[in-house]
C-alpha positions in Angstrom: 67.8 119.4 86.8 68.1 115.8 86.1 70.1 113.9 84.2 70.9 110.6 82.7 74.0 108.7 83.1 75.1 107.2 79.8 78.4 105.3 78.8 79.9 104.7 75.3 81.3 101.0 75.5 84.3 100.3 74.8 85.8 98.6 71.6 86.4 95.1 71.6 86.5 92.6 68.9 83.5 90.0 69.3 81.4 92.1 71.2 78.1 93.1 69.5 77.8 96.3 71.3 80.9 97.0 71.3 81.8 101.0 70.7 77.5 101.4 71.4 76.3 104.0 73.8 74.2 102.5 76.9 73.4 102.8 80.6 75.9 101.1 82.9 75.6 97.7 83.4 76.3 94.4 83.0 75.9 90.3 83.5 75.5 88.2 86.6 78.6 87.1 88.7 78.2 83.9 90.7 78.2 86.1 94.1 74.7 88.6 92.6 72.0 87.1 94.3 69.4 89.9 93.0 69.1 91.6 89.7 69.3 95.0 91.8 72.8 93.3 93.4 74.1 92.9 89.6 72.9 96.5 88.7 74.5 98.2 91.7 77.8 96.1 91.8 77.7 96.9 87.3 77.4 100.4 88.3 80.2 100.9 90.4 82.6 98.5 88.7 82.3 100.2 85.4 81.2 104.0 86.2 82.4 104.1 89.4 79.3 105.4 91.4 78.2 103.2 94.1 74.2 104.1 94.4 74.4 102.2 97.6 76.9 104.8 99.4 74.7 108.1 99.3 72.4 107.5 96.2 68.7 106.2 95.8 67.3 103.2 94.1 63.8 104.6 92.5 62.6 101.5 90.6 62.5 99.1 88.4 61.4 99.3 84.5 60.2 96.4 83.0 62.9 93.7 81.3 63.8 94.0 77.7 65.1 91.6 75.0 67.0 92.2 72.0 65.0 92.1 69.1 67.4 91.2 66.4 68.3 87.6 65.9 71.9 88.7 65.6 72.5 89.6 69.0 72.8 87.1 71.9 70.3 85.9 73.7 69.9 88.0 76.6 67.6 89.5 79.2 68.0 93.6 80.4 66.4 94.5 83.3 66.6 98.0 84.3 66.8 99.9 87.4 66.7 103.6 88.0 68.7 105.6 90.9 70.0 108.6 91.8 73.6 109.1 92.1 75.0 110.5 95.5 75.4 113.6 95.5 78.5 114.9 93.7 79.3 112.0 92.1 81.9 111.9 89.0 81.9 109.3 86.9 85.3 107.0 86.7 85.6 104.9 83.7 86.7 101.3 84.0 88.7 101.8 80.6 88.4 97.7 79.7 84.8 98.0 79.5 83.9 101.8 79.0 85.1 104.2 76.9 83.8 107.4 78.2 80.8 108.4 80.3 78.7 111.4 80.3 75.5 112.8 81.6 72.7 114.1 79.2 69.6 116.2 81.1 66.5 114.5 80.7 65.4 118.5 79.3 67.6 117.7 76.6 66.7 114.2 75.6 62.7 115.2 75.8 63.2 118.2 73.5 65.4 116.3 70.7 63.0 113.1 70.9 64.0 110.4 69.0 65.0 112.7 66.3 67.9 110.9 64.7 68.1 107.3 63.3 70.6 104.1 62.6 70.8 101.8 59.4 71.7 98.6 60.7 72.0 95.4 58.5 69.6 92.7 59.8 68.9 89.2 58.1 66.6 90.8 55.8 68.5 93.6 54.9 69.4 97.2 56.3 66.3 98.8 58.4 66.4 101.9 60.0 65.8 102.1 64.1 65.2 105.4 65.9 67.7 107.2 68.0 68.0 110.1 70.3 70.5 112.4 68.9 73.8 113.1 71.4 77.0 115.0 70.9 78.5 111.5 71.3 76.5 109.5 68.9 72.7 108.2 68.2 71.2 106.1 71.2 69.2 103.3 70.0 68.7 99.9 69.9 67.7 98.6 73.3 69.3 101.5 75.1 66.7 103.9 73.2 63.6 101.7 74.4 64.7 101.8 78.0 64.9 105.3 77.6 61.7 105.9 75.6 60.3 104.0 78.0 61.5 105.8 81.1 60.6 109.1 80.2 56.9 108.2 78.9 56.8 107.1 82.9 58.8 109.9 84.4 56.4 112.2 82.5 
């Protein structure tokens, strides 16, 4: 049964994604030469899983951009990887409060059956979300997940 790893981001003042559910990942460091290098380094740092050691890179999804003007201008280029056999997530508490796995079958069966109300410049707006036992999976993470589930069939 295929599962997807999610994180709950640590609560931090000034972080627009504070406490949100997301995929492991983060920003480039000076030594990063490629987008894949950033993704694998960040996953290893945030959840202690290094796909370069016994895992497998499956592919790259299209680049995403936040749709809210309240969010900093960033680009997110997701990579899909199979974790090494027996991988156990060990979170870096400064950045990640919790890591958890959700089966693809659970995500497919629930679909985007939840929603999140968020204040935008134009007032309150509803966003689709996947429900989870840890809270709603929404925003850019929902968009990436929806595309991945569509591609994965």
